[in-house]
N, C-alpha and C positions, 0 to 999 in steps of 0.2 A: 394541292398546289403548294409549292415551297417558294420562299423568297430568300434572297441573300442579303445579309447585313453589310456586305463589303461594297462600298460606294465606288471604288476605283477598281478597274480590272487589274489582274496581276501583271507585273512588269515582265515583258518578254525580252530576254537578252537579244541584242542585235545579232544578225547572222555573222559568222566569222569574217566574211568578205567585207562587210560594212565596218566591223571593228578594225580590221587591218587598214582599211582606207582612212578611217579617222586617225589611227595611230600614225600612218604615213604623213597625213596633213600636219599633225602636231610636230612630227620630226622635221618636216619641211619648214615650218614657221620658226622652229628653234634654230635650224641651220641658217635661215635668212637673218635672224637677229644676231647670231654669232658672227656672220660675215660682215654685217654692217658695223657691229661693235669693233671687230678687228680692224676694219678700214679706218674708223674714227680714232681708235687708239693709236694706230700706226701713224696717222696724220699728226696727231698731237705730239707724239714722241719725236717725229722728224722735225717738226716746226719749233718745239720748245727746247730741243737739245742745244745746249750752249748758246742760248739766244742772246745773252749779254755780250757775245763777241762783237756785236755791232756798237757797243757802248751806248752813247746817247743818240745814235742814228743820225737823223737829220736834226741838227742842233736848233734850227729855226723852229721846227714844230716841237722839239723837246722843251725849248724855252717857254712856249705857250702852255704845254702840258704841266710844267712846273708851276707857272703862274696860276693856272687853274686849280692846282692842288693847294694853293695858298689863299685864294680869294674867289668868292662866288661870282662877283661881277666879271672878273677876268675869265672865269670858266664860261659864263654865259656868252661873252663876246669873242672868246678866243684871243685874249690879249697876250702880248708878248711878255708882259711884266705885271706884277701885282699892283703896280701904281696905275695901270690902265691907260698908258700913253698911246699905244697903237696896237692894232690887231695883226694877226697873220693875214695873208692875202686870200684865204679860203674861208668858207663858212665853218662853224665850230663843232659840227657833230663829232668828228674824230677827236677833237680836244676834249669834248665832254666825256668821252669814254676814258681817255688816258688821265684827264684831270680828276675825275671821280675816283678812279683807281688809286691815284696818288693821295687823295683826301682820306680814303679808307685805310690804305696800307702804308702810307708814307712814300714820298716820291723817290724812285730809284730807276735805274735802267730796266731791271726785271719787271718792276711794277708797271712801267710804261709799255713794255713790249709784249708781255704775256697776253694781254687782251687782244693784241693784233694776231698772235698765233692762234688763239682760240676762235677768232673770227674765221680763220681758214677751216677749222674743224666744222664750224657751223655751215660755211659755204659748201663744203664737200657733202655734208649731210643733206642739205637742201637740194643739191644737184642730184644726188642719189634718189631722193624721194620723188623729184620731178620726173626723172627719166624712168623710174620704176612704174610710175602711174601712166606715163605716156605709152610705154611699150608692154606693160604687164609682166616685165621680167626683172626679177631682183638682181640677177647677175649682170644685166646690162647697166643697171644703176650702179653696181659696184665698179664696173669698168669705167663709167663716166666719172665717178668720184675719184678713183685712183688716177685717172688721166689728169684731172684738175690738180690733185695733190702733187703730182710729179712734174707739172709744167714749170719750167725754170723761173718764169717771171712771178708765178705765184709763190714759189719757195723763197724768192727774194723779198717781195713786197709784203707778205704776211709775217715777215720777221723784221719789219722796218716800221717806222712811225709816220710815214706819209699818209694822207687822207684816203689813198686809193683802196686800202684794205676794207674799211667800213663802207665805202661807196660800192665796191663790188659785192660785198655781202648783201647790201640792201637791194642792189639790182637783181641778185640771185633770189632774194626773198620775194621781190615783185614777180619774177618769172614763176617761182613755185606757187605763189598765190593764184596766178593766172591759170596754171595747170589745174589746180584744185577747182577753180571756177569753171573750167572747160568741162569737167566731168559731169556736172549736174546743173550747169548754167546758174551757178551760185552768186547771188548778189553780194553776200557777205565777203566772199573770197575776192571778187573783183574790186570791191572797195578797199580791202586790205592791200591789194596790189597797188592801188593808187596811193595809199598811205606810205607804203614802202618806198615808192619812187619819190614821194615828196621829201622824205628824209634823205634819200640818195642825192637829191638836189641840194639839201643843206650840208651834204658832205663834200661835194665837189662841183656844185652848180650844174651847168648844162651838160657836162660829161655824164653825170648820173642819169640823165634823161635820154641818152642815146638808144637805150633799149626800149623806150616807150613806143615807137612805131611798130616794132615787132610784136609787142604784147597786145597792143590795140588791134592790129590787123588779124592776128591769129584768133583772138576772141570773136571778132566780127565775122570771120570766115567759118569757124568750126564749133562755136558754142551751140548746144542742142536746144535752142529756143527760137522763136520768130525774130525776124530782123529788127522789127520795131523794139522789141524787148531788149535785144542786144545793144541797140543804139542808146536806149535809155540807161542801161547799166553802165555803158562806157562813159556817158556824160556824168553819171554819178561818180565813177572812178576818177574822172578828171577833177570834179569838185573836191573829192577827198584828197587828191594830190595838191590842189591849190590851198586847201585849208591846212594840211599837215606841213606845208612849207611856208605858206603865206603868213602864219602867225609870227614867225621870226622876222620876216621882212617888215611886218608892221611894227615890231618892237624896235627895230633899228630906225624906222622912219618917225615913230612917235616919241621915242626917247630923246630928250633934248641933246642936240649935237654937242653942246658944251660940256655935258657931263658923261658922255660915253667915249671910249677910245676911238681914235681915228681909224677908219676902215682902210687898211693898207691895200694898195692896188687901185683904189678909186681916185678920181680927180677932184671930187667934191664931197667926200665923206658920205656918199650915198650908196646903199647896198646894191640897188639896181644898176648903177653905173659900173660897179664891179662885175655884176652878172653879165651885162651886155657888152662891156668894154674889155677890161684887162683879161678877165677869165672867160670871155664869150667870143663875140665875133672878131674882136681885135686879135685874139690868139689864133683863131682859125685862119684869118686873112693875113697874118704876119705883121700886124700893126700894134704890137704890144707896147704899152708904155710902162714906165717903171715907178710904181708906187705913188706916193703923194707928191704934190707940187713941191719942188725944191728938194725932193729926196728925203723928206722927213728929218728927224733929228736923232742923234745918237743916244743910246741908252746910258743911264747912269751905271757905271761898272759895279757899283756897290749893290745894285739890285739884281745882278745876274745870278742865275741858279748855280749852286756849287757844282763844279765840274763842267760847266758850260761856258763857251766863249760868249762874249757880248755880241749883240746883233750889229750887223753892218748899218751904215747910215741910211741905206735904202732897203727897207725890209723886203719888198717884192724882189729886188735883185738878189738879196741874200737867199731867198727861197730857191730861186733858180740855180744859184751857185751851189747851195747845199744839195739840191736834188741831183745835180750833175756829179757831185762828189760820190754819192752812193755809200754803201756799207763800208767800203774800204777807205773812204775818205779821199779818193783820188779823182780828179776831174778827167775830162776827155772821154775815152772809150770806156768799155766795161759796162757796169750796171746802169749808170745814168747818162753817160755821154751820148753824143750824137752818132758815133759808131759808123761813119761812112754811109749813112742812109741816103736814099734818093726819094724825091717826091713823085708819087704816082703809084700805080698798081704794084710795082716791085718793092715798095718800101717795107712791107711786112715780111718779105722773104729775104731781105738783104741786111747786112750789117748786124748791129745788136738786136734789131727787131727779129731777124731770122733766128738768132740763137735763143731769144727769150720766148717766142710764141710760135716759130715756124715749123716745129717738128711735126705737129699733127694738122697744121692748117691746110695743106693741099688735100690730104685725105678727107678732112671735114667738108671742104667745098665739093669734092667728088661725091661724098656721102649724101649731101643735100640733093644733088642731081639724081643719084641712084634711087633714093627713097621716093622722090616725087614721081619718077618714072614708074617705079614698082607699085606705087599706090595711086596711079593715075585714074583708075576706075572705082576707087573706094568711095564710100558715102562722104558727104560733106563734113560730117562730124568725126571722121576717122582720126584717132588720136596720134597714130604714128605719122601720118602726113602733117598733122598739126605740129608735131615735134620738129619736122623738117622746116616748116614755115617759121616757127618760133626761133629756133637756133640759127637757121640759115639767114633769116632777115637780120637777126642780131649781128651776125658776123659781117654781112654785106653793108649794113648801114653804119654801124660803129667802126668797122674796119675801113670803110670808104672814107669816113671823116679823118681817121688817123692817117690814111694813105695820102690824102690830098691837102691837109691843112698846111699852111705856109708859115705859121708862127712857131713859137717855141715848142718843139716836139721831142720829148724824151722817150726812149724805148720802153720804159716801164709803164707808159700809158696803155700799152697793149694788154695789161692785166684786165682791162674792162671787157675784152672778148674771150678771155681764157675759159670761163664756164661754158660759153656757147660753143667754142671749138671742141672742148672735151665732150659735151653733151651730143653734139652733132656726129662726132666720130663714133661714139658708142651706139647711137641709134642706127647709123649706117651699117655697122658690123652686125647688129641684131637683125636688121631687116634682111640683109643678104644671107645671113646664116639660116634664118627660118625658111628661106627660099632656095637653099642650096641644092635642091633636087631639080632646079630649073637652070637653064643656061645663064639667064641674068644673074641668078643668085651665085652660081659658082664663079663666073668671070667677074662679077661685081666684087665679091669678097676677095678674090685674087688681086683685083686691081687696087683695092684699098690697102691690102698688105704690101703689094709691090710698091705702090706710091709712097707709103710711109717708110719702107725700108730703104729705097733708093734715095729719097730726099734726105733721110738721116745720114746716109753715106756722104752726100754732097755737103751737108752742114758740118759733119765731122772733118771732111777734107779741108774746109776753110780754116779749121783750127788743127792742122795736121800734126802739130807738136804734142797734142794731148792724146796719149794712148793711141798711136797711129794704127796699131794692129786691130783696134776695136772696129774700125769701119769695115775691114775685110771680113771679120766674123759676122757683122750685121748683114753684109752683102750676101754671104754664103747662106745664112739662115733665111734671108728673104727669098732667094732663088728656090731653095728646097720647099719652103712653105707655099710659095706661089704655085709651083708645079703640083704639089699634092692637092691644093684647093681646086685647081682646074679639073683634076680627074673626077669622073662621075662617082 
């Protein structure tokens, strides 16, 4: 009888087929990483290129960013000047980012605006990650991210210094965390979603919470755990939201009013008055007031930031005026003007709203319907249907508020639905493409392409002086693509 001193059996090399499969998986992961890197780098280059062409952007917020770069209390409250006389009419999260950047690198146009552009890169990356996890397709994630990066209102606002950029990034972070929670009913991720929305509230108050119903409902419907556990987790997420936003509210309430700057937009120097009044229901119902009683007081010209104009006597009115001016500094139409908009369902499809967000909006709404029909018999926890619920409700709720609000409505507000439109469009394309061997898949995919192409021709016709031949090229390609997609 013989024994072997070798404890471990000899290593048997894998069969050639298994080795080839492993190599193919490695190459696939490398290609995915390269594709995502290319998308993020391209977004960064597009958004950072000549970013200082906008100068100081919205000088109202630029003044607060400059003040925050000089004084820590001004940074905390979002004051318009280092002497802490009065704040901007929004919470200070956006000012924290730009002010801290100024403290580290020294205040300038580039130092203020570069963080805004980098927020676009982060938002594109988060949307890619969310869509990839929902559909299981890396290329669908790339399509969603590219659609967001190329959306006109995103290209405008992520190169500007309004609070919308950080608000939308945080809304997208909340959506991404919810998707991660959906995968394994993760308490950690749903709590992080609540934290993200809490800071979105501190960026632009109630507008940052318009995505909340969509995130809550999709988790309640599709999370893979019992209903009681889902409800407990959502209550925990709500507590996380309240804590992550409420601490700042408590600071404003407990800090002696005589020693902190006046909260512009409020009537009584109370943060909740600003939330529920000027920036809340008063704005939606068309009952906006203008800043502090008596219109506030003018700033001392000697405290103005170099290269900035002094603030107007009424800071809240100055914010509205600056927002209307936009990157070009011109009021009326264009970037921030009211652009012939109408109140109602048609608002997002007409005037400046149509140019800024309307390109993929009809196709995104159609995609929501097609995906829900296609996944009608799927299990409750189906992630593709969850994607339609998440992005679809985000568009319907947020877009509905934008469509029917009667107060001050600037077209750039539609940035808040840009990630949802891009994500829903990409998910719809993915679902119809995977089912292209069926009648629903072929005609659904053709309908998405035809809707996008024809609507693009309509929008281009409204601005017929800009490359008039482009709309005919788009129409021709749309017809050819639609016919080819319908064929078996």
